[in-house]
N, C-alpha and C positions, 0 to 999 in steps of 0.2 A: 712684414716687420718691420719695425723701424730700428734701427741701431744706431744709435750715440756713443759717438768714440771723439777723444782729441790725439793731436800728435804735436809737436813743437816745433818752431820753425826755427830753421840756424840762424847762422851772421849773414850767410849770402842765400838767407832766403827759399832753404832749401825746406824737405818735411818727408817723412812715408806715410802711406797711406795703412791706415791699422788693417793686419790681417780680415775684421770680423767684415771693416767695412769692403775691402776687396772681395771678398769672396759673396757678398750679399748684393753687391752691382758687378759682379762679374769682372771684375777687370782681369787684364791678365798682364805678359810682358808683352810691349809692341804695339800696347794701346795708349791710343793721344788722351790724355785729358785736357778740358776747355772751361774755361775760362767766364765770365759774363759776371756784372759790378752791377746790379739794377739799380734806377732811381731811387730808391726805397735802401739802399746798404745792402740790399741782401745778394748773398755770391753765392750764384748758379756753377755749378763743376757736372760737366755730360761727359760721357763717355765715349766716343770714338773708337769704332774695336777695329783691329788690324785690318787693312784691305786685303791685304793678300791672303790672308787667312781665309777670308770671307768669299772671294771669290777663289780655293783653289778648287782644282777637280769641278767647275761651273764653266770655266771658256779651256780648250785643249789648243790652247792659241803655246806652240813650244815657244815664242819670241817674248812670252807674257813670264815679266821675272818682277821681281819685290820691287825693283829700284825704280822702273817702270809704274805700276800701278800705284806706289807712294806720293808720284812727284805728279798724280792723278789728281789723288785723295788730296794734295795740298792747295793743288788748285782750285779744287770745289772745294774747301776750307776759305782757300781765301777769297776765294767771291762771295761766300756769305757774310764771311766778316765784314767786307765792303759795301753787301747789300745791309748788313744791320746796322751802319756805319750814315749812311744817308738818311736826307733829313725829307 
C-alpha cells in the first residue's frame, strides 16, 4: 500500500509525521529518521529503528545500556554518512 499524506513545516523547520505514515512505516518513539537528497532532487527518508529495542533480550550482558548501544549506533551512522560522502 502506498499512502500519500502532507504536513506543514514550521518556522523552525519542524514537522509532524502523519499517523497514517507512522503506522505504515512502523515508525515508533525512539526511532531515528535519516534524510538524503539525491542528485535528481528526490528526498529519501529512512527509518533507523531504536537499536536498544532490537538488541534487548538478544544479549545477556548486564552492562549493556541504552546509552552504550546508542553511542555505537551513532558511530555506525556517522561512518555510513562519511562513506557516502566519499568521491
